[in-house]
N, C-alpha and C positions, 0 to 999 in steps of 0.2 A: 501396700504403700508404694509410693513413687520410688523407683529404683535408679532412674537416670533423669537429670535436668539437663537439657540442651539449651545453652544460651547462644543465640545467634545474633551477631551485630558486626558492623564494620570496625575497622582499626580505631583505637582510642575512643570507643563508645562507652567504655565502662564495664565491660564484661568481666575482666579479671578482678576488679574491685568488688563487683557483686558477688563473684564466686567466693572470694575470701570472707565477705560478710555472711554469706549463706553458711559457710563452715562454722562461723561463730554462732549463728542463731539456730540452726537446725539442731534437734535434740540428740541426733546420733552422728557418728563421724562420716564424713563424706570426702572422697577424693576429688580434687580439681585438676582436671587434665584438659589441655587444649592444643589448638593448632600450633601455638608457639612452642609448646613442649616437643611436638613432633618435629618441627623445623630445627629446633636446637639439638635434637638427637641425631640428626642426619649428618653425615660427613660434610665438611666445608666444600668439597668438590661438587656436591649437589647444588650449591648456590652459585656455581660458576659454569653450569652446564645446561644446554637447551633441553636436556632429558629430565633435569631436576626442577628446581624452583628459581625463578629470576625476579628480582625487584627492579623494575625500570625506573629511570630517573624522575619520571612523572608520577610515580607511586603505583603504576600498574603491577599487578602480580601475575606472572606467567608460569603455568606449571606444565611440565612435560611428563612423558610416559613412565620414567623411573619414579618420579615423584608419586604419580597415581598408584603405582604398584605398592610402594611403601605405605601410602596413605590407606589403601584398602586393607593391608594388614593391621595397620594402626587401628582402624575403625573396628575391625573384628576383635582385636585384642582388648579394646576398651569395653566392647560388648561382653566379652568372655569374663572379664573382671566383674562386671555387674552381675552376670549369671552366677558367678562364684561366691556372691554375697557382698561385694563391695558397692556401696552407693557412690555414684559418679556424677559430678558436675562437669559437663563438657563445654568448654569455652571455644566457640567455633566462628568462622567467617565463611558463609555460604557464597563463595565467589560465583558458583554455578547455579545460584538460586535454588529452584526446585530440584534440579538434578542432584545437587549437593545434599539436600535434605532426603531425597530418595535413597541415596547411598547409606545414610544413617538409619533411616526407617527399615531398610532391609536388614541391616545388621542387628537392630534393636527390636525386631518384630515381635518377640515373645516377652518383651520386658515392659513395665509400666514407665512411660516417658512423659515428662512435662516439657512441652516445647515452648520456649520463651524468646520472643523477639526483643532485643535490646536496641532501642532507637536513640539517636542523638542528632540534633541539628548539625548539618555538615560543617558550618562555621565554628561551632563550639568544639566538635571533634578535632577539627584543624588546629584550633588554638591549643588543645590538649597535646596534639601530636608535636607541635613545636615545643612546648614546655617539657615533654618527655625527652626529646633529643635522641631517641633510639629508633626512630622510624624515618623512612624515606617521606620527604614532604610531598604531600598530594595524595597519599594512600588513604588517609581518613576521609577527605572529601569525595574521592572517587568511589569509596565503598559504602558510604552512609546510607545510600537508598538502594543501590543495586542488590545488595546481599539479602534484601527483604522481598524483592519482586518474585511473586509466585510462590512464596513460602507460607505455609499455614501454621498458626500458632494456637496454643491454648491460652496464652497470656502474652501481653506486650507491656513493657515498661519503657519510660523515656527518661534518659539521664541528663537531658538538656538543663533541666532546673532541679532535678531530684538527686539527692545523695545516694551513694551505693547502698547504704544501710536501709534507707527507706524502700529502695527497690527490692532489696533482699528480703525485707519483711513482707512485702506484697507477694513475692514469689513463695516464700515459706508458708504463707497462709494457704496456698494452693497445694502444697505437698501433703499428700495423704498416705 
């Protein structure tokens, strides 16, 4: 059976909503963990340092070496949880495209993974971003396409016109 579902998409593309719906429709319990969980767990000083993670006024996300060190430990920790028997939904933003996917592939190498691209039209994602009110404006539009370049998926869903539950059901049908 699938042990890890990796959802990759830009900010405000609908990944978190899909993850919650997957938890509701899959027959066994799944943990939902994501890049927001990692960032929220970091000390505030990491968001004010060139070595950490910065959110530029135009929505660009800049990561430094300390962030990468903690991210590597995070990825290995998520993989260890899956190896220990927890099924995990990873809510990710592959800012580095294939390099980001390769970091996860290396950590998850011996696990059964379903790679899912979560697409959303950049204008729709930008509208959601404004409605959310908790993101730097411009992040959704700048990430909508770049996070998918060079990334290989088992399945893709598009939340531009589809609800989270519909996408979750499509994904759940591929979980074996």
